[in-house]
ZAPAMAR-746912 format. One record per residue (C-alpha): x negated, y, z; residue in three letters. Coordinates in steps of 0.001 Angstrom, whole numbers, padded with zeros to 6 digits, always signed. Example, Ala and Ser with C-alpha at 12.3 -4.5 7.8 and 13.67 -1.06 7.14 Angstrom:
<atoms>
-012300-004500+007800ALA/-013670-001060+007140SER/
</atoms>
This chain:
<atoms>
-021172-001271-018841MET/-024705-000430-017709ARG/-024824-002393-014489ALA/-028587-002032-014203ASP/-028627+001769-014510HIS/-030180+003332-011405PRO/-028354+005922-009368LEU/-029303+009376-010594SER/-029645+011463-007376PRO/-033098+011331-005751PRO/-031958+011708-002132PHE/-032550+008299-000509GLN/-032079+009340+003128SER/-031304+012344+005267ILE/-035033+012822+005904GLN/-035688+013136+002171SER/-032677+015426+001795PHE/-033945+018658+003413PRO/-030691+020464+002684ALA/-028599+018024+004766PHE/-028336+020170+007903ASP/-027616+023315+005936ARG/-025021+021606+003743VAL/-023213+019989+006676THR/-023226+023081+008881THR/-022827+025887+006338GLU/-021215+024492+003180ASP/-019006+021617+004324LEU/-015895+021824+006439ALA/-016205+019666+009580PRO/-015180+016087+008898ALA/-011743+015104+010159ARG/-012977+011655+011152THR/-015850+010478+013348LEU/-017270+008112+010753TYR/-017837+010849+008170SER/-019111+013460+010650SER/-022622+014868+010391ALA/-023569+013373+013768ALA/-022439+009912+012672TRP/-024226+010122+009324LEU/-027415+011024+011189ARG/-026920+008005+013462LEU/-026478+005715+010461LEU/-029602+007089+008809ASP/-031655+006559+011974ARG/-030175+003074+012202HIS/-031476+002219+008729GLY/-028409+002471+006502HIS/-030348+004315+003795GLY/-027628+005891+001655TYR/-028156+007759-001574THR/-026499+011155-001136TYR/-024672+012627-004116VAL/-024399+016384-003672LEU/-021924+018054-006016LEU/-021455+021800-006518ARG/-018874+023699-008521GLN/-019151+027423-007996GLY/-018889+027925-004244ARG/-017308+024518-003710ASP/-019419+021570-002563VAL/-018922+017849-001926ALA/-021254+015318-000317LEU/-020902+011554-000888CYS/-022996+008737+000626PRO/-023374+006052-002053VAL/-024649+002453-001898THR/-025509+000003-004664GLU/-022962-002812-004647GLY/-025627-005468-004161VAL/-027049-003479-001253GLY/-023867-003702+000828VAL/-024187-006269+003625HIS/-020990-005705+005606ALA/-018454-008175+004225ARG/-015416-005898+004180ARG/-017330-003187+002323TYR/-018812-005540-000265HIS/-017428-005309-003832PRO/-016744-009055-003789ASP/-014281-008441-000950PHE/-012861-005124-002152LEU/-012212-006453-005670LEU/-011577-010097-004743ALA/-014539-011374-006825ASP/-013094-009886-010028CYS/-016078-007604-010810VAL/-019757-008478-010135PRO/-021316-006549-007255ALA/-024200-005382-009437GLU/-021665-003536-011612ALA/-020392-001499-008660CYS/-021350+001247-006263VAL/-019580+001936-002964VAL/-018917+005520-001857VAL/-018699+006430+001821GLY/-020195+005282+005126PRO/-020239+001504+005512ARG/-018916+001578+009054THR/-015732+002329+010960GLY/-013284+001371+008184TYR/-012171+004985+007770ARG/-013577+006909+004824ASN/-013256+010594+004086GLU/-014258+012819+001187LEU/-016520+015561+002527LEU/-016044+018950+000921SER/-015961+022644+001697GLY/-013069+024616+003121VAL/-011238+024122-000176HIS/-011038+020487-001348PRO/-013311+019714-004284PHE/-011210+019245-007414SER/-010454+015585-008119THR/-011550+015825-011738GLY/-014893+017409-010838ALA/-015469+014842-008070LEU/-014767+011925-010408VAL/-016960+013426-013114GLY/-019828+014053-010707GLY/-019743+010514-009327LEU/-019562+008990-012801GLN/-022533+011093-013870GLU/-024468+009890-010820ALA/-023525+006232-011415ALA/-022956+005931-015171PRO/-021280+002757-016375GLY/-020477+001557-012859ARG/-017243+000711-011126VAL/-017172+003337-008362ILE/-015339+002118-005256LEU/-014014+004434-002557LEU/-012756+002114+000194PRO/-010721+002759+003353TYR/-009205+006055+002251LEU/-006073+007451+003862SER/-002926+007486+001763ALA/-003265+011256+001270ALA/-006865+011002+000027ASP/-006118+008009-002198ALA/-003097+009766-003712ALA/-005397+012476-005093ARG/-006932+009848-007348PHE/-003811+007877-008266THR/-002174+011157-009324ALA/-005064+011535-011795ALA/-004524+008004-013149GLY/-007086+006044-011124HIS/-005969+002739-009567PRO/-005791+002082-005827ALA/-005081-001030-003801GLY/-004142-001617-000179LEU/-007176-002884+001750VAL/-006272-002697+005467ALA/-003995-001289+008150TRP/-005407+000961+010839GLU/-003870+001354+014289GLY/-003159+004679+016007TRP/-001961+005098+019575LEU/-000378+008509+020025ASP/-001050+010176+023383VAL/+002080+011813+024850PRO/+001800+015017+026855ASP/+002920+013177+029980GLY/+000097+010622+029798GLY/+000383+006936+030570PHE/+003789+007102+032270ASP/+005266+008852+029240SER/+003634+006255+027004TYR/+005410+003503+028961LEU/+008697+005359+028637ASP/+008231+005753+024878SER/+007979+002048+023975VAL/+010834-000418+023693THR/+012000-002343+026735GLN/+010431-005608+025557SER/+007085-003908+024925ARG/+007280-002165+028285ARG/+007719-005544+029977ARG/+004684-006878+028099GLN/+002521-003921+029119ILE/+003568-004174+032763LYS/+002799-007897+032710ALA/-000691-007077+031380ASP/-001233-004612+034224LEU/+000016-007055+036879ARG/-002515-009664+035739ARG/-005304-007079+035987VAL/-004294-006170+039541ALA/-003861-009813+040563LEU/-007359-010657+039332ASN/-008948-007740+041181GLY/-010310-005959+038095LEU/-011209-002284+038293THR/-012161+000215+035576PHE/-014668+003048+035444GLN/-015281+005706+032788VAL/-018598+007490+032405SER/-020498+009339+029689PRO/-022671+007142+027511LEU/-025967+008795+028404ASP/-029377+007892+029820GLU/-027709+006765+033064HIS/-025367+004283+031359ALA/-025898+000545+032098PRO/-027196-000298+028616PHE/-028320-003802+029600GLN/-024842-004706+030855ASP/-023187-003212+027773ILE/-025519-005109+025425ALA/-024923-008367+027324ARG/-021151-007977+027053LEU/-021281-007105+023351LEU/-023250-010278+022635VAL/-020874-012412+024701GLN/-017956-011019+022735HIS/-019673-011712+019397GLU/-020325-015307+020438LYS/-016644-015832+021147LYS/-015849-015344+017459TYR/-019091-016772+016069ASP/-020644-019586+018133PRO/-023731-019493+015898SER/-024405-015841+016779TYR/-027948-015764+018174ASP/-029019-012113+018372ARG/-030310-011296+021881PRO/-028807-008383+023825PRO/-032087-006491+023447SER/-031324-005963+019744GLU/-028269-003884+020666PHE/-030251-001465+022816LEU/-031680+000761+020039PRO/-028224+001184+018517TYR/-026674+001998+021906LEU/-029384+004607+022437THR/-028438+006205+019119LEU/-024760+006139+020103CYS/-025632+007973+023312ALA/-027012+010849+021205ASP/-023641+011373+019508VAL/-021618+014109+021262PRO/-018504+012854+023011GLY/-019710+009296+023694ALA/-018192+007449+026674TYR/-018198+003913+028008VAL/-015266+002281+029793ILE/-016409-000541+032090LEU/-014368-003314+033702ALA/-015715-004648+037018HIS/-015011-007826+038956LEU/-016525-008085+042437ASN/-018962-005308+041579GLY/-020180-006923+038329ARG/-019564-005487+034846ALA/-017369-007962+032957VAL/-016075-005803+030114GLY/-016961-002652+028179CYS/-015637-000365+025493HIS/-017787+002344+023897VAL/-015619+005189+022575VAL/-016153+008660+021103PHE/-014184+011882+021440ARG/-014373+013599+018060TYR/-011984+016312+017023GLY/-008559+015676+018460ASP/-008991+011886+018574VAL/-010632+009245+020759LEU/-012302+006735+018418TRP/-012847+003224+019806VAL/-016035+001585+018611ARG/-017837-001211+020515LEU/-015939-003768+022583PHE/-017192-006614+024756GLY/-015701-008930+027404VAL/-017271-011744+029411ASP/-014655-014432+028923GLU/-016560-017147+030761SER/-014287-016472+033756LEU/-010533-016722+033431GLU/-010047-013594+035568GLU/-011902-011386+033119THR/-009723-012262+030145ARG/-006903-010129+031503SER/-009105-007032+031090SER/-008787-007205+027290TYR/-005628-005132+026842PHE/-006577-002561+029473SER/-010000-002060+027882LEU/-008624-001990+024347MET/-005471+000113+024831PHE/-004509+001402+028260TYR/-007803+002780+029596GLU/-008670+004520+026282PRO/-005207+006094+026288LEU/-005715+007366+029849LYS/-009148+008737+028922LEU/-007789+010381+025768ALA/-005091+012107+027814HIS/-007625+013365+030356SER/-009742+014789+027516LEU/-006806+016476+025827GLY/-006910+014236+022726ALA/-003701+013604+020790SER/-004377+010034+019639ALA/-006566+006970+019993VAL/-007877+005495+016747HIS/-007792+001711+017199LEU/-009322+000719+013863GLY/-008311-002250+011721ILE/-007418-005890+012472ALA/-005132-007414+015141ALA/-002276-005338+013729SER/+000479-007344+015377ASP/-001155-007024+018815THR/-001534-003265+018356LYS/+002052-002900+017200LEU/+003295-004754+020284ARG/+001421-002254+022496ARG/+003128+000720+020904GLY/+000635+001618+018176ALA/+001626+002834+014744ARG/+000040+001346+011649LEU/-001169+003378+008673GLU/-002273+001871+005330PRO/-005810+002281+004030LEU/-006668+002101+000338TRP/-009524+001347-002037THR/-009734+003537-005132VAL/-011659+002366-008223ALA/-013113+004826-010736LEU/-013853+003110-014063VAL/-014640+004563-017484ASP/-014453+001242-019374ASP/-011002-000140-020276ASP/-012054-003802-020122GLY/-013742-003524-016756VAL/-010948-001245-015607GLY/-008438-004041-016025GLU/-010684-006398-014048GLN/-010902-003809-011267ALA/-007130-003347-011249ARG/-006651-007088-011004ARG/-009125-007203-008120GLY/-007362-004406-006244LEU/-004012-006180-006675ARG/-005444-009512-005563SER/-007012-008039-002438ARG/-003859-006153-001472SER/-001912-009431-001588CYS/-004500-011333+000459ASP/-005560-009241+003449LEU/-007467-010925+006314PRO/-005152-009306+008856ASP/-001594-010624+008426PRO/+000979-007891+008048LEU/+003603-007816+010834PRO/+007037-008746+009521ALA/+008488-005378+010550SER/+006129-003426+008265ILE/+007006-002859+004602VAL/+003990-003211+002300ARG/+003595-000056+000149PRO/+002876-000419-003560ASP/+001029+002899-003870ALA/-000409+005635-001618PRO/
</atoms>
């Protein structure tokens, strides 16, 4: 296994890949998911992610894959040590796909790139490496398992379907016990005097307030977190350039006490950045409205069919009427010895997920 072999393609960023705009607009079908869309890849590049782009062609078919050296991955849940449960060294791996959003997609033309050609092209670009494709849908992962490549469960993502009748129909669709829980959430919001406002995330958005709330939320889960709100501002500015960006704000006595940055892409509202000032007891009740109910109302007003809630807090999402879908990591390996290590890592991770699986959900063994 040649763990020190450099990646073959020369394209280190979108700027050094002059064909990016042409490929994404002329050759590739529009991404189904926000986090693999051309606009999002441009945001990530401007934000310093620095992917190597593997561009594959087979006749008129084309595929585009952002790739990262395993040792260059900083986000914990995208790192090979996490994906393979420390069974394969990071320097022996590459990670395919955007390192954000926990929803990966294989970008190709109108007709899906053949699995065999895609595997061969990636292995040629990263010879001797364990090639990891994390956070794939069951349908995408099944393309690879059908060809003999191993996959392991890595997370559950939440989806909140938007009924034609809007919020009232949503309430009618959940069980009686869940309906009582939702109504109790809404009563606490009203009792505490919280109000909500939706506006486009544009140059008029209250970026300072949003950044302050994001930092306060981070500190709740990590008391040592010391980044100032000002460090969020460049990223928020980039988010504002993405079409379909909105911010949902919670107010108490005229002051912003909660925020949720979301994106309308395709037929889905994708939730992204969440922050609540929990220094006051009254503001804590805004959590469920900001996370679930207000995004659902916005999605309905925009004509979207679902809200993508992302990973983690699966039990909480399930109790608010969300459905859970499994996400998978696929490993491409051309060495039998390392292949067994990768399989062991995939199995170990699938049995030890950070987000506990609700008792009512049956764990699948394969995509």
